[in-house]
N, C-alpha and C positions, 0 to 999 in steps of 0.2 A: 462563896464568891465565884461567879462564872467568868470565863475568859474567852476572848475571840480575837482573831486577827483584824487589825485596823485597816481593812481594805486589802487589795491584792498585794501591795508593796509594804504595808506598815508592819509594825511589831505586834506581838501577842500582848494584849492588855486586858485588864479587868473591865467588865461592862459598866461599872460605876467607877469614876475617877474622882479626883479632888480638884475643884476649881479654886484657884488661889488669889482671886481678886479681892474677896471680902476680908481677907486677913492682912491686907496691904497697909492699913493705917490711913488710907485716903479714900474718899468717895463713898464710904459705907458707914460713916459715923466713927465713933471712937472704938478702938480695938485694944486687945491686951496681947502682947507678943508671947508671953508664956502660955496663955490659953491657946493661942494660935499654933504654936509648936506642938502642944499636946494633942490638938485636933488632928494635925498632920500625922503624928505618930499613931493615933488611934485608927486613922484610915489605913495606914500601911499595915498595922498589926491585924486589921480585919481582912487583908488580902488585896487592897487597892494597890496597884502598881503603876498608876498613871496620874501624873500631876500636870495641870494646865495652868500656865501663868502668862505674864507679859512683862516686858522691860519697864513699861510705864506704870505698872501697878505699884503705887507707893513710891514712885520714882526709884525703882530698883529694890525697894524694901521686901516685896513679896519674894523675889528671887533669893535675896539674902536669908530670909527666914527658912526657905526650902534648903539652902545649903547647910544652915545650922542643924537642921533635922537630919539630913543625909550624913553629915559628919558624925553623928551620934549612932549610926546604924551600921550593922554588918552586911545588910542586904542592899546597900545603895546602888550597886552595879546592876540590880534587877529592876530598878525604878526607871520608868520612861518619863522624860521631861519634855514637855512641849511649851515653847514660849512664842512671843509675838514681837514684832517691831514695825515701826513706821510712824510713830508719834514721837517726835523729837522733843522730849521734855527737858533735856539738859540745860537749855538757857534759863529754865524756871527754877532750877535747884537753888534753895536758899530764900526763895521768895514766898510770900504768904498768899496761897490760893486755896479757897474753901473747896472748890471742885477743880480737878485736873484740867488745865487748858488744852485745847487741841492745837497741834502744830505739826501737820503732816509733812513727812519727808521720806519718800520711797526711792530716793536716789541710791545708786550703787554705793557711793561713798558713805552715806549715812547708814545704810543697812549693814555694810561690812563693819563699820565702827560699832553699831549697836550690838551686833552679834559678839564681837570681841568683849564688850563690856558685860554682856550677859554671861558669857563663859567664865569671866573672872569672878562675877558675883556668885555663880553657881559652883565654881571650882571644878569644872569639867572641861574635857578637851573638845567635845562636840555636842551640839544640841540634837536630841533625837528628832525633834520636829521644830522647824521655824515657820511661823505663819505670818503672812502679810496681815497687818492688824486693821481689818475692816475698811479698806480704802474705797473711795467713791469710784464711779464708773470711768470718769475722765482719767484717773490714774491707772486703773486696770487696763485701759486701752493703750497705754504707753508701753514701750519695750523695756524701759529701765528696771522696773520691779522684778520682772521675770529674768532679765539678764543677771540681776543680783542673786536671785535664788540659784540660778545655774552655776554662777561662779562660786558661791558659798558651798554648794554641793560638791563641785569638782575639787575644791580646796579641802574638803573633809571637815569643814566647820559645822555643817548640818548634815544629818543622815537622810532626812526626808523633807520635802518642800510642801508647805501648806498655805492655805488661804482662808482667812476668817471672813465670811461673807457678811457684808454690811446689813444691819438689821432693817427689815422691811423691804429689802431689795432682792429677796430670794428668787424672784422670777425675772426681774429686769436685768440682773447680773448673771443669770444662769448660763448664758452663751459664752461667758468667760471660761467656764469649765470645759465646754466643748472645744474652745480654741486652744487651751493650754493643758488638756488632760494628760498629755505625755509627761509633763513636768510636775503637775500637781498630784501628789500622792494622797493628800488629805485635805478636806475642807472642814471648817467649823461653821455651824449654822444655829441661828436662833430658832428654837422650836419647842413648843410645849402644847398642852391641851388646848389652850385658847388661841395659839398662834401657829397655824398649820399651813401657811402659804408654801413652805418648802416642798410639800407633798406633790404640788401640781407639776412642776417642771424640773426643779433642781434634783430631787431625789431620784426620779427615773434616770436622769443623766449620770448620777453617781453610781447607780446600780449598773448601768450600761458600761461604764469605764472602770468599775471596780475601785472607785475612790473611797477611801476611808472617811467616815462622817463622825465628827465630834459634835455633840448637842450641848449648846450653852443656854443659859437662862431657862432651865427646865422647870423651875418653880416660880417663874415670873417675879423675880426679886423677893420671893417669900410669900407672895399672895396665894399660890396654890397649896400652901401648907394649911390654909384656912385660918390663919391667925390675924388677918387684917379686917378692920371694920371700915365702913364708909367715911367716917369722920377722922380716920387716922391721918396724921401729918408726920413729916420727917424734918430733921435738922438741916441747917444750912450747909453742913459738910457731908450731906448724904445725897447722892445722885437721885435717889428715889423721890426726892422732893419734886423733881421734874418728870421722871419716868413713871411715877405713880401719883401724878397730880390729882386733886379731888375729882376732876372730870374723868380722867382715865381710870382712876380707882373704881369709881361708880360703874363705869361701862364694863370693866373686867369682872367685877363682882356679880353683875347682872348675868354674865355668861357663865361664870363659875358655878352658880347655883343650879344651872341646868344639868351639871354632872352629879348631882346628889344621888340619883338612882344608881349610878356606877359605884359610888362610895358605899351605898347601902348594900350592894351585892357582894362586897368584900369587906365585911365589918371587922375582920381581924387585922386590917391594915389601914394605916392613916391616909388621908388625902395626899400628903406629901409623898409617901412611899408609892402609892398608886400613880401619881403624876410622874414620878421618876421612872417607874416601870414603863409607862406609856412611851417615853422618849426612846427607849431602846427596844421596844416591841416592833417598831417599823423595820421592815427588812433592809432598808438603806442605812440604818443607824447602827453604830458599833459601840459607842461609849457616851455616857452622860456625865457632866461635870458639875454637880452641885457644890456650892461652897459650904464651908463649915467653920464656924468660929469657936466651937466648943466640942469637947469629947462627946457630950450628949447628942448634939446635932448629928455628928458623924455616925455614932453607933445606933441611935434610935430612929433616925430619919433616913439617912442616905444609903448605907451599905446594904440594907435589907432588900432594897429594890432589885439588886442583881439576881436574887434567888426567886423572884416572882415570875419566872419564865413560863409558868403554867397558865398565865393570863395572856390570851392572844390579843393581837393588835385590834381585831374586830370587836373586842369587848369595849373598846373606848369610843366606838361610834355611837353617837346619840340616835336614839330611836324616835322617829317622828310620831 
């Protein structure tokens, strides 16, 4: 496992982390908590020291599972926890929703409340990183979310301020980093072999300001592992029913097949491992956060990517 500093101001972390949305029990179909806890343990045992979650994942359940794992470990003080806030799910607790409803609230009042609840669920005194959870541009142009981050930082409730950039807005929201780069220590970005918009404007700015970059959706909801077919469908309680609709799935698979020469060039490694390696081969990127519901997924697919640093970023460029 390789480690690097998460930007100029961030902590030292493993280049492969653990993304904790999939274990939350919501939006990814059915999950098994015992298997989820074992998967987190397997990641930490393999050298992962970075876990990314959000308060809304499973309505707090993801954070609770992480606490349960940390309570069983002697090295919990070495684990870096990043969470997110801004979707006020609290009014929906106890209701039956197949997919988590959106209810944006980036007010100082809510963000302070949300952080206190996350700290309680995680049983820690301060979040290593708090990220604004993918707000739209209208919210990002307001002062209140940034005031909240400043207050939480000064109060010692969060150690680093972050911002999760809204999917497919990597260019149109890039100027927000320019405007708030002194406050923003870390950004989280949707980035993978088939979705590379962040390379155009956002990544150069991150390099310019020394901003830490967390890469999410590195396997495109599992598609880049090579396990999906054009006629695959997903359950009503699985967000991929929309994000990988038949039309989108077909378009993604058409692009995915173009990378077969790359996979052929490195036959000792799976498409998933190579796709994860791509995400941290870009000079702007510091850590990739694949999910893992089982020990096997963590050990055989995820953590190996950290040690593939002999594969340069240029190897992933398609040759015409």
